[in-house]
N, C-alpha and C positions, 0 to 999 in steps of 0.2 A: 864266821864271826857276825856279830850283830852291832848295828849302829843305832844310837839313840838320837831321835830327831823330834823337833817340834813342828807339827803340821801347820802350814799357813793357809791351807784350803781344805775343804771337805773332800775326802777321797773315799769312794765306795769300797766297802770291805776292808777298810783300814782304820778310819776314824774321822773325826770332825776337826775343824780348825781349832787350834789351841791344845789339842791332845798331844801328849808325849808318847811316842811309840818306838818300839824296837823293830828294825827291819834289817834284812840282809845287806851287807856292804854294797853289793852290785846293784841292787834295787835303788839304794840311796844315791850312789855315785852316778848311775846311768839314767835314772828316771826322775826321782823326786827333786834332787838338788838342781840339775840343769833346767828343769821346767819351773823352778822357783815355787814348788808346792810345799817344800819343807826347808828347815834350816837347822843347823846344829843347835843344841840346847845352850843358850847363853842369855845374858841380860839384854844384849842388843836385839836378839831375836824376839824376846818377850815384849820389848818396847815396840818393835815393828809390828808384831801381832796385835797389840792393843790398838795401835794406830789404824791398822787394816780393819779391825772390828768396828771401830768408831765410824770409819768411812762407809762400811757396809750398812751399818744401822741407819746412818743418815740417808743413804741411797734408798734403802728399803722404805723408810718413812716417806720419802718423796714419791716413790712408785705407788705406795698405797694411797696417798692423797690424790694422785692423778687418776688412779683406778676408781676411787670413790666418786670423783667429779664426773668421769665418763659414765659410771653406773647410774648416777642421778639423771644424766641426759638420756641414757638408754631406757630407763624406767618409763619415761614419758613417750618414747618412740614406739611406733608400730609401722609395719611394712605390709604393703599389699602387692602380691605377685599375681599377675594375670598369666594363666597357662592354658594350653589347649587341652580339651577334655574329650575322652571317649567313654562310652557306656556309663552315662549318668555322672558320677562324681569322680571316676578314675581318671588320673592324668595320662596324657599321651606319653610323656616322659616322666621326669621326676624333678623335684626341687632339691638342689644340693646346697651344701654349705657355701660354695662359691656364689650361687645365686642370691643367697641371703646377704652375704657381705656386700655384693654389688648393689643390691637394692637399698641397704642401709646407708651406703656411701652416697647414693644418688638422692634418696628422699630426705634423710636426716643429717647429711653432711658429717657422719660419724664414721671414721675409718677404723676398721678392725682387721685383725689377722684371721685367716681361716682356722687356725688352731685354737682360737679363743671361743669358737662356737661349738657347743656340745650338742651333737645331733647323732643319735644312735644309728639311724638309717635314713636314707633320703625320703622326703615326703612324696607320697604317691596318690594322695586323695585331696580333694578340695576341703576347705574348712579353716578353722582358726587353730593355731598352735602356739603354745608358750615355749619359746626356745631359750635355753640357758646359755648365758654368755659368761665365761670365766675370764675375767680381766686380770686377776692376780690370784695366787693361791688362797688368799684370804678374802677376796672380793669377787662376788659373782652377782648377776642380776638376770632378769628374764625380759625377753622382748616378744611382743605379740606379732605373729606373722599370720597374715590372712592369705590364703591361696584361693583364688576365685577363677571362674571360667572366663577366658578372654580370648 
């Protein structure tokens, strides 16, 4: 048998919040309903969904505003990392995301999570690099990182 439910959250391979879907009884009874991811289709569930949607929109607006503020600060920031060098401009080790986060925190007083910095591979040469920082899915900026002999 199939049960018709109103999704209260986005569920991969099933649908987005607000969608009405048909699922097997066991999936509804054992997974979706106990985890509060869905509710039986009713006026109460529709009102609850609308309330959740408004709360999420407000939270998203706040997160985007905070991300834009942080991006404005980061746009002005630059970081200098002093590293040991061998053979001209080749680094003895490498500069990783963790090193950049630590330097930003120390020099600019801006705290970031390592997952927010987009670095394809560790930096292994001296020079200047424009590193992308993804603060929010809609907000990103670049930070200038200088790697010098030290």
